C-alpha positions as a Markdown table, in Angstrom:
| # | Residue | x | y | z |
|---|---|---|---|---|
| 1 | Met | 222.1 | -65.0 | -8.0 |
| 2 | Ala | 220.5 | -63.1 | -10.6 |
| 3 | Pro | 221.7 | -61.7 | -12.9 |
| 4 | Arg | 222.3 | -57.3 | -12.1 |
| 5 | Pro | 219.7 | -55.1 | -14.0 |
| 6 | Asp | 221.4 | -52.8 | -15.7 |
| 7 | Asp | 221.4 | -49.0 | -15.8 |
| 8 | Lys | 218.4 | -48.9 | -18.3 |
| 9 | Thr | 216.8 | -51.4 | -17.0 |
| 10 | Val | 216.8 | -49.5 | -13.8 |
| 11 | Ser | 215.6 | -46.1 | -14.9 |
| 12 | Leu | 212.9 | -47.5 | -16.5 |
| 13 | Arg | 211.5 | -49.8 | -13.2 |
| 14 | Thr | 212.8 | -46.2 | -11.2 |
| 15 | Glu | 209.9 | -43.9 | -13.3 |
| 16 | Arg | 207.1 | -47.0 | -13.5 |
| 17 | Ala | 207.7 | -47.1 | -9.2 |
| 18 | Lys | 206.8 | -43.9 | -9.0 |
| 19 | Arg | 204.0 | -44.0 | -11.3 |
| 20 | Gly | 202.8 | -47.0 | -9.7 |
| 21 | Thr | 202.7 | -49.2 | -12.4 |
| 22 | Val | 205.5 | -51.4 | -11.3 |
| 23 | Asp | 204.8 | -55.0 | -10.0 |
| 24 | Ala | 207.8 | -55.3 | -6.6 |
| 25 | Pro | 210.7 | -56.6 | -8.6 |
| 26 | Lys | 212.8 | -59.2 | -6.8 |
| 27 | Glu | 215.7 | -57.6 | -5.9 |
| 28 | Leu | 214.0 | -55.4 | -3.4 |
| 29 | Gly | 214.5 | -57.3 | -0.6 |
| 30 | Pro | 213.9 | -61.6 | 0.8 |
| 31 | Gly | 211.1 | -62.8 | 1.4 |
| 32 | Tyr | 209.9 | -63.3 | 4.7 |
| 33 | Pro | 210.9 | -64.1 | 7.7 |
| 34 | Ala | 213.7 | -61.2 | 6.2 |
| 35 | Ser | 211.5 | -59.1 | 5.1 |
| 36 | Arg | 208.6 | -57.9 | 7.0 |
| 37 | Leu | 206.3 | -55.6 | 6.0 |
| 38 | Arg | 204.9 | -54.6 | 8.9 |
| 39 | Arg | 208.6 | -53.1 | 10.8 |
| 40 | Asn | 207.3 | -49.6 | 8.3 |
| 41 | Arg | 204.2 | -49.7 | 10.4 |
| 42 | Arg | 204.3 | -50.3 | 14.1 |
| 43 | Ala | 205.1 | -46.4 | 15.0 |
| 44 | Asp | 203.4 | -43.3 | 14.2 |
| 45 | Trp | 206.4 | -41.8 | 13.4 |
| 46 | Ser | 207.2 | -44.8 | 10.9 |
| 47 | Arg | 203.4 | -44.7 | 9.2 |
| 48 | Arg | 204.4 | -41.0 | 8.4 |
| 49 | Leu | 208.1 | -41.2 | 7.6 |
| 50 | Val | 207.2 | -43.7 | 4.6 |
| 51 | Arg | 203.7 | -42.4 | 3.4 |
| 52 | Glu | 203.3 | -42.2 | 0.0 |
| 53 | Met | 200.0 | -39.8 | -0.5 |
| 54 | Gln | 199.7 | -36.4 | 1.9 |
| 55 | Leu | 196.2 | -34.9 | 1.7 |
| 56 | Thr | 196.5 | -30.7 | 2.1 |
| 57 | Ala | 194.4 | -27.5 | 1.9 |
| 58 | Asp | 195.8 | -27.3 | -1.8 |
| 59 | Asp | 194.5 | -30.6 | -3.0 |
| 60 | Leu | 190.6 | -28.6 | -2.7 |
| 61 | Ile | 188.2 | -27.4 | -4.4 |
| 62 | Trp | 184.8 | -26.5 | -2.2 |
| 63 | Pro | 181.8 | -26.3 | -4.5 |
| 64 | Ile | 179.3 | -23.5 | -3.1 |
| 65 | Phe | 175.4 | -23.0 | -4.5 |
| 66 | Val | 174.5 | -19.5 | -4.4 |
| 67 | Ile | 171.0 | -17.6 | -5.0 |
| 68 | Asp | 170.0 | -13.9 | -5.0 |
| 69 | Gly | 169.0 | -12.1 | -2.3 |
| 70 | Asp | 170.8 | -10.5 | 0.5 |
| 71 | Arg | 171.9 | -12.0 | 4.2 |
| 72 | Ser | 170.0 | -15.0 | 2.8 |
| 73 | Arg | 170.7 | -18.7 | 3.4 |
| 74 | Glu | 168.7 | -21.7 | 2.7 |
| 75 | Glu | 169.9 | -25.7 | 3.6 |
| 76 | Val | 169.7 | -28.1 | 0.8 |
| 77 | Asp | 167.6 | -31.0 | 2.4 |
| 78 | Ala | 169.8 | -33.9 | 0.5 |
| 79 | Met | 173.5 | -32.4 | 2.2 |
| 80 | Pro | 172.9 | -31.9 | 5.2 |
| 81 | Gly | 175.1 | -28.7 | 6.5 |
| 82 | Val | 175.6 | -27.3 | 3.3 |
| 83 | Ala | 173.1 | -24.5 | 2.1 |
| 84 | Arg | 172.4 | -22.0 | -0.6 |
| 85 | Leu | 174.0 | -18.6 | -0.2 |
| 86 | Ser | 173.3 | -15.1 | -1.5 |
| 87 | Ile | 176.1 | -13.3 | -2.8 |
| 88 | Asp | 176.9 | -11.3 | 0.5 |
| 89 | Leu | 177.2 | -14.6 | 2.0 |
| 90 | Ala | 179.4 | -16.2 | -0.3 |
| 91 | Val | 181.6 | -13.6 | -0.6 |
| 92 | Arg | 181.9 | -14.2 | 3.4 |
| 93 | Ala | 182.4 | -18.2 | 2.5 |
| 94 | Ala | 185.1 | -17.2 | 0.3 |
| 95 | Glu | 187.0 | -14.9 | 2.5 |
| 96 | Asp | 187.2 | -18.0 | 5.1 |
| 97 | Ala | 188.0 | -20.2 | 2.0 |
| 98 | Ala | 190.7 | -18.2 | 1.7 |
| 99 | Glu | 191.9 | -18.1 | 5.1 |
| 100 | Ile | 192.0 | -22.1 | 5.6 |
| 101 | Gly | 194.1 | -22.0 | 2.8 |
| 102 | Leu | 191.8 | -23.4 | -0.3 |
| 103 | Pro | 193.2 | -22.4 | -3.7 |
| 104 | Ala | 189.7 | -22.2 | -5.6 |
| 105 | Ile | 185.7 | -22.2 | -5.3 |
| 106 | Ala | 183.4 | -24.1 | -7.6 |
| 107 | Leu | 180.4 | -21.6 | -8.1 |
| 108 | Phe | 176.8 | -23.1 | -9.0 |
| 109 | Pro | 173.6 | -20.9 | -9.2 |
| 110 | Asn | 169.9 | -21.9 | -8.1 |
| 111 | Thr | 167.8 | -19.5 | -11.1 |
| 112 | Asp | 164.9 | -18.4 | -10.2 |
| 113 | Pro | 162.5 | -20.4 | -12.0 |
| 114 | Ser | 161.1 | -17.3 | -13.6 |
| 115 | Leu | 164.4 | -16.7 | -15.2 |
| 116 | Arg | 164.5 | -20.0 | -16.8 |
| 117 | Asp | 163.3 | -20.6 | -20.5 |
| 118 | Glu | 163.8 | -22.8 | -23.3 |
| 119 | Ala | 167.0 | -21.6 | -24.5 |
| 120 | Gly | 168.8 | -20.8 | -21.3 |
| 121 | Ser | 168.9 | -17.2 | -22.2 |
| 122 | Gln | 169.6 | -16.3 | -18.2 |
| 123 | Ala | 173.0 | -17.9 | -19.1 |
| 124 | Phe | 173.9 | -15.4 | -22.1 |
| 125 | Asn | 173.0 | -12.2 | -19.2 |
| 126 | Pro | 176.5 | -10.6 | -18.1 |
| 127 | Gly | 174.4 | -9.2 | -14.6 |
| 128 | Asn | 173.0 | -12.9 | -14.0 |
| 129 | Leu | 173.7 | -14.7 | -10.8 |
| 130 | Val | 177.0 | -16.6 | -10.4 |
| 131 | Cys | 178.1 | -13.5 | -13.0 |
| 132 | Arg | 177.8 | -10.5 | -10.2 |
| 133 | Ala | 179.3 | -13.6 | -7.3 |
| 134 | Val | 182.3 | -13.7 | -9.4 |
| 135 | Arg | 182.9 | -9.8 | -9.4 |
| 136 | Ala | 181.7 | -9.6 | -5.6 |
| 137 | Ile | 183.9 | -12.6 | -4.9 |
| 138 | Lys | 186.5 | -11.3 | -7.1 |
| 139 | Gln | 187.1 | -7.9 | -5.8 |
| 140 | Ala | 186.8 | -8.7 | -1.7 |
| 141 | Val | 189.1 | -11.7 | -2.6 |
| 142 | Pro | 191.3 | -11.5 | -5.7 |
| 143 | Glu | 193.4 | -14.5 | -4.7 |
| 144 | Ile | 191.3 | -17.2 | -4.7 |
| 145 | Gly | 190.6 | -19.3 | -7.8 |
| 146 | Ile | 187.4 | -19.3 | -8.9 |
| 147 | Val | 185.6 | -22.1 | -11.4 |
| 148 | Cys | 182.3 | -21.5 | -13.3 |
| 149 | Asp | 180.2 | -24.2 | -14.9 |
| 150 | Val | 179.5 | -23.9 | -18.1 |
| 151 | Ala | 176.2 | -25.9 | -18.9 |
| 152 | Leu | 172.8 | -24.6 | -19.5 |
| 153 | Asp | 170.7 | -26.6 | -17.6 |
| 154 | Pro | 170.6 | -23.9 | -14.0 |
| 155 | Tyr | 169.0 | -22.1 | -16.8 |
| 156 | Thr | 167.3 | -24.6 | -18.9 |
| 157 | Ser | 162.9 | -24.6 | -18.3 |
| 158 | His | 163.6 | -28.5 | -19.5 |
| 159 | Gly | 166.7 | -28.8 | -16.8 |
| 160 | His | 169.0 | -30.0 | -20.0 |
| 161 | Asp | 172.9 | -28.9 | -20.3 |
| 162 | Gly | 171.9 | -28.0 | -23.9 |
| 163 | Leu | 169.3 | -26.8 | -26.0 |
| 164 | Leu | 166.9 | -28.6 | -27.5 |
| 165 | Asp | 165.3 | -29.5 | -31.6 |
| 166 | Asp | 161.9 | -29.3 | -32.5 |
| 167 | Glu | 161.8 | -33.5 | -31.6 |
| 168 | Gly | 163.1 | -33.1 | -28.5 |
| 169 | Arg | 166.6 | -33.7 | -28.7 |
| 170 | Ile | 169.5 | -32.0 | -27.6 |
| 171 | Asp | 170.9 | -30.0 | -30.9 |
| 172 | Asn | 174.6 | -30.5 | -30.2 |
| 173 | Asp | 176.2 | -27.7 | -32.5 |
| 174 | Arg | 173.5 | -25.5 | -31.4 |
| 175 | Ser | 174.5 | -25.9 | -28.2 |
| 176 | Val | 177.9 | -25.2 | -28.3 |
| 177 | Glu | 177.2 | -21.9 | -29.5 |
| 178 | Ala | 175.6 | -21.2 | -26.4 |
| 179 | Leu | 177.6 | -22.6 | -24.5 |
| 180 | Val | 180.7 | -20.1 | -26.2 |
| 181 | Thr | 178.3 | -17.3 | -25.3 |
| 182 | Gln | 178.2 | -18.4 | -21.9 |
| 183 | Ala | 181.9 | -18.8 | -21.3 |
| 184 | Leu | 182.8 | -15.5 | -23.1 |
| 185 | Val | 180.2 | -14.0 | -20.3 |
| 186 | Gln | 181.8 | -15.9 | -17.5 |
| 187 | Ala | 185.0 | -15.4 | -18.4 |
| 188 | Glu | 184.3 | -11.3 | -18.8 |
| 189 | Ala | 183.0 | -11.7 | -15.0 |
| 190 | Gly | 186.6 | -12.8 | -13.9 |
| 191 | Cys | 186.4 | -16.2 | -13.9 |
| 192 | Asp | 189.2 | -18.0 | -13.7 |
| 193 | Val | 188.9 | -21.5 | -14.5 |
| 194 | Leu | 185.5 | -22.1 | -17.2 |
| 195 | Ala | 184.6 | -26.0 | -16.3 |
| 196 | Pro | 182.4 | -27.1 | -19.3 |
| 197 | Ser | 180.1 | -30.3 | -17.7 |
| 198 | Asp | 177.7 | -30.2 | -20.4 |
| 199 | Met | 179.5 | -33.2 | -22.5 |
| 200 | Met | 178.6 | -31.4 | -25.5 |
| 201 | Asp | 181.1 | -32.7 | -28.5 |
| 202 | Gly | 183.2 | -30.1 | -29.8 |
| 203 | Arg | 182.3 | -27.7 | -27.1 |
| 204 | Val | 186.6 | -27.5 | -25.9 |
| 205 | Gly | 187.4 | -26.4 | -28.8 |
| 206 | Ala | 185.1 | -24.0 | -29.6 |
| 207 | Ile | 185.8 | -22.3 | -26.6 |
| 208 | Arg | 189.0 | -22.0 | -26.3 |
| 209 | Ala | 189.2 | -20.0 | -29.7 |
| 210 | Ala | 186.4 | -17.7 | -28.9 |
| 211 | Leu | 188.8 | -17.1 | -25.5 |
| 212 | Glu | 192.1 | -16.8 | -27.7 |
| 213 | Ala | 190.1 | -14.3 | -30.1 |
| 214 | Asn | 188.4 | -12.2 | -27.3 |
| 215 | Gly | 191.7 | -11.7 | -25.6 |
| 216 | Phe | 190.8 | -14.3 | -22.7 |
| 217 | Ala | 193.9 | -15.8 | -23.3 |
| 218 | Asp | 195.0 | -16.5 | -19.9 |
| 219 | Thr | 191.2 | -18.7 | -19.3 |
| 220 | Gln | 192.2 | -21.6 | -18.3 |
| 221 | Ile | 189.3 | -24.7 | -19.4 |
| 222 | Met | 189.1 | -27.8 | -16.7 |
| 223 | Ser | 186.9 | -29.8 | -18.8 |
| 224 | Tyr | 184.3 | -32.3 | -17.2 |
| 225 | Ala | 185.8 | -34.6 | -19.7 |
| 226 | Ala | 184.5 | -38.1 | -18.3 |
| 227 | Lys | 181.4 | -37.2 | -16.9 |
| 228 | Tyr | 178.9 | -40.5 | -16.2 |
| 229 | Ala | 175.3 | -40.4 | -16.5 |
| 230 | Ser | 175.2 | -41.1 | -12.7 |
| 231 | Ala | 172.4 | -41.6 | -10.1 |
| 232 | Phe | 174.7 | -39.8 | -7.8 |
| 233 | Tyr | 173.9 | -36.5 | -8.9 |
| 234 | Gly | 170.1 | -36.4 | -7.2 |
| 235 | Pro | 171.1 | -33.5 | -4.4 |
| 236 | Phe | 173.5 | -31.5 | -6.5 |
| 237 | Arg | 169.9 | -31.0 | -9.0 |
| 238 | Asp | 168.4 | -30.0 | -5.8 |
| 239 | Ala | 170.5 | -27.6 | -4.9 |
| 240 | Val | 170.5 | -25.6 | -8.2 |
| 241 | Gly | 167.1 | -26.0 | -8.7 |
| 242 | Ser | 166.9 | -28.4 | -12.4 |
| 243 | Gly | 166.2 | -31.6 | -11.0 |
| 244 | Ala | 162.5 | -31.1 | -10.5 |
| 245 | Gln | 162.1 | -29.8 | -14.7 |
| 246 | Leu | 164.2 | -32.2 | -16.2 |
| 247 | Arg | 162.5 | -34.0 | -19.3 |
| 248 | Gly | 163.7 | -37.1 | -19.5 |
| 249 | Asp | 167.6 | -38.2 | -18.7 |
| 250 | Lys | 170.9 | -37.1 | -19.4 |
| 251 | Lys | 172.5 | -40.6 | -21.1 |
| 252 | Thr | 172.2 | -39.3 | -24.9 |
| 253 | Tyr | 175.3 | -36.6 | -23.9 |
| 254 | Gln | 176.3 | -38.2 | -21.0 |
| 255 | Met | 178.7 | -41.5 | -20.7 |
| 256 | Asp | 177.5 | -44.7 | -20.2 |
| 257 | Pro | 178.7 | -45.6 | -16.4 |
| 258 | Ala | 179.8 | -49.2 | -18.3 |
| 259 | Asn | 182.3 | -48.0 | -20.8 |
| 260 | Gly | 186.3 | -47.1 | -19.4 |
| 261 | Ala | 187.8 | -46.9 | -22.8 |
| 262 | Glu | 185.5 | -44.3 | -24.1 |
| 263 | Ala | 186.6 | -42.4 | -21.5 |
| 264 | Leu | 190.2 | -42.1 | -22.4 |
| 265 | Arg | 188.7 | -41.2 | -25.8 |
| 266 | Glu | 186.1 | -38.3 | -24.5 |
| 267 | Val | 189.7 | -36.7 | -22.2 |
| 268 | Ala | 191.7 | -37.4 | -26.3 |
| 269 | Phe | 189.4 | -35.2 | -28.2 |
| 270 | Asp | 189.0 | -32.4 | -24.7 |
| 271 | Val | 193.0 | -32.6 | -24.7 |
| 272 | Ser | 193.5 | -32.3 | -28.3 |
| 273 | Glu | 191.1 | -29.2 | -28.3 |
| 274 | Gly | 193.0 | -26.8 | -25.2 |
| 275 | Ala | 192.0 | -28.3 | -22.2 |
| 276 | Asp | 194.4 | -27.4 | -19.7 |
| 277 | Met | 193.0 | -29.9 | -17.0 |
| 278 | Val | 190.5 | -32.7 | -17.1 |
| 279 | Met | 188.0 | -34.4 | -14.4 |
| 280 | Val | 186.3 | -37.5 | -13.6 |
| 281 | Lys | 183.0 | -37.2 | -12.0 |
| 282 | Pro | 181.6 | -38.5 | -10.4 |
| 283 | Gly | 184.7 | -39.4 | -7.9 |
| 284 | Leu | 184.8 | -42.4 | -5.9 |
| 285 | Pro | 182.9 | -45.5 | -8.0 |
| 286 | Tyr | 185.1 | -43.8 | -10.8 |
| 287 | Leu | 188.6 | -44.1 | -9.4 |
| 288 | Asp | 189.8 | -46.5 | -11.9 |
| 289 | Ile | 188.2 | -43.9 | -15.0 |
| 290 | Val | 190.9 | -41.7 | -13.0 |
| 291 | Trp | 194.1 | -43.5 | -12.9 |
| 292 | Arg | 193.7 | -44.5 | -16.6 |
| 293 | Val | 193.1 | -40.9 | -17.1 |
| 294 | Lys | 196.2 | -39.5 | -14.9 |
| 295 | Glu | 197.9 | -42.6 | -16.4 |
| 296 | Ala | 197.0 | -42.4 | -19.9 |
| 297 | Phe | 197.5 | -38.2 | -20.5 |
| 298 | Gly | 199.7 | -37.2 | -17.2 |
| 299 | Leu | 197.5 | -34.2 | -17.4 |
| 300 | Pro | 196.1 | -32.2 | -14.2 |
| 301 | Thr | 193.4 | -34.2 | -13.3 |
| 302 | Phe | 190.7 | -33.7 | -10.9 |
| 303 | Ala | 187.9 | -35.6 | -9.6 |
| 304 | Tyr | 184.6 | -34.0 | -8.4 |
| 305 | Gln | 183.2 | -36.0 | -5.0 |
| 306 | Thr | 179.3 | -35.7 | -6.1 |
| 307 | Ser | 176.6 | -34.8 | -4.1 |
| 308 | Gly | 175.6 | -37.9 | -3.9 |
| 309 | Glu | 178.7 | -39.6 | -2.1 |
| 310 | Tyr | 178.7 | -36.4 | 0.4 |
| 311 | Ala | 175.0 | -37.4 | 1.7 |
| 312 | Ala | 175.4 | -40.9 | 1.9 |
| 313 | Leu | 179.2 | -40.5 | 3.9 |
| 314 | Val | 176.6 | -37.8 | 6.4 |
| 315 | Ala | 174.4 | -40.2 | 6.6 |
| 316 | Ala | 176.1 | -43.1 | 7.7 |
| 317 | Ala | 177.9 | -41.1 | 10.2 |
| 318 | Glu | 174.9 | -39.1 | 11.7 |
| 319 | Arg | 173.5 | -42.6 | 12.3 |
| 320 | Gly | 176.6 | -43.4 | 13.8 |
| 321 | Trp | 177.6 | -46.4 | 11.6 |
| 322 | Leu | 180.6 | -44.5 | 10.3 |
| 323 | Asp | 183.3 | -42.2 | 11.7 |
| 324 | Arg | 182.8 | -39.1 | 10.0 |
| 325 | Glu | 186.5 | -37.4 | 9.9 |
| 326 | Arg | 188.1 | -40.7 | 9.4 |
| 327 | Val | 185.9 | -42.0 | 6.2 |
| 328 | Val | 186.1 | -38.6 | 4.8 |
| 329 | Leu | 189.9 | -38.3 | 5.0 |
| 330 | Glu | 190.0 | -41.8 | 3.8 |
| 331 | Thr | 187.8 | -41.1 | 0.5 |
| 332 | Leu | 190.0 | -38.2 | -0.1 |
| 333 | Leu | 193.1 | -40.2 | 0.2 |
| 334 | Ala | 191.8 | -42.5 | -2.2 |
| 335 | Phe | 191.3 | -40.1 | -5.0 |
| 336 | Lys | 195.2 | -38.9 | -4.7 |
| 337 | Arg | 196.1 | -42.5 | -4.4 |
| 338 | Ala | 194.1 | -42.5 | -7.9 |
| 339 | Gly | 196.3 | -39.8 | -9.6 |
| 340 | Ala | 194.2 | -37.4 | -9.0 |
| 341 | Asp | 195.5 | -33.6 | -8.8 |
| 342 | Gly | 192.6 | -32.4 | -6.7 |
| 343 | Val | 189.0 | -32.7 | -5.7 |
| 344 | Phe | 185.8 | -31.1 | -5.3 |
| 345 | Ser | 184.5 | -31.7 | -2.5 |
| 346 | Tyr | 181.6 | -30.4 | -0.1 |
| 347 | Phe | 184.0 | -31.8 | 3.0 |
| 348 | Ala | 186.8 | -28.9 | 1.6 |
| 349 | Pro | 186.3 | -26.5 | 4.4 |
| 350 | Glu | 186.1 | -28.9 | 6.8 |
| 351 | Val | 189.0 | -31.2 | 5.8 |
| 352 | Ala | 191.4 | -28.3 | 5.6 |
| 353 | Arg | 190.7 | -27.0 | 9.0 |
| 354 | Leu | 191.3 | -30.4 | 10.3 |
| 355 | Leu | 194.4 | -30.6 | 8.5 |
| 356 | Lys | 195.7 | -27.1 | 9.9 |
| 357 | Ser | 194.5 | -28.3 | 13.2 |
| 358 | Gln | 197.1 | -31.6 | 13.1 |
| 359 | Tyr | 200.1 | -29.3 | 11.8 |
């Protein structure tokens, strides 16, 4: 007979089991045939009873692209079913999001090319597109959370997230100064969560200090702490209008897809600088990073189901190769299983309605 584990061992094992990091101990039961794991899978009621993860609308953030104009809707070619919306339609979308139970939306502007310049100066304009959208949505739907991207690529003529020096390289420290100004403008407009996606060193600490000094102590920071130089961003860049203008690539500041341990260093820096939440992007191909980040820090951890992931699933479903509803739900459950507290997903309203109809 195996020795009985002491209380300390049981407590440690229970805690590890809750986090999913423990191998199945022998004392859980005898082997086959006394233990038949399929017993719990035989009936729908039993599968629901023992289910480890539950996906709800509370787990979803809906990214919305905004454009200038009135009653304007522009379809994004590479993202069937996704459109750029003028502010009045974005307000209506936010109302719909609140009605179906989504806790937050994320706004991404498609800035008029005539307003883009080398310095990304439109990002600092309190009357820019995203700030006007924030104000309008907050007035109409004050209860919904608004996440704003902090990066210069929707505003620069070169398509980069930061500022270029005379030799065409990203100037980290000048870029951080610019991002702080952008963040304060968005906080003043009423943004609830600032989400720096630029991957400049030191930007979280600089933004947090500026928020504290300017009366925005309650504004949250969700850092894109582990953002990879990925091939999955193409449709998004089309949606915000930065893809065609991008000079070169972003490999000098976004992470190498080959690296995992480096992601933990990135997250550690952002946490130490005052990030309230952290993000891993892309999503599904980087679930190992989501898991490692959540395990290491225990901080609210989010993942972004990118435009490329969305486009791939939709295209396969349109051709009848995949069952759209099932694969979408399965991928979102995978994020939860990996430790994500929430997911940015273009499927968010579709999934929220689906979940609402099931209960």
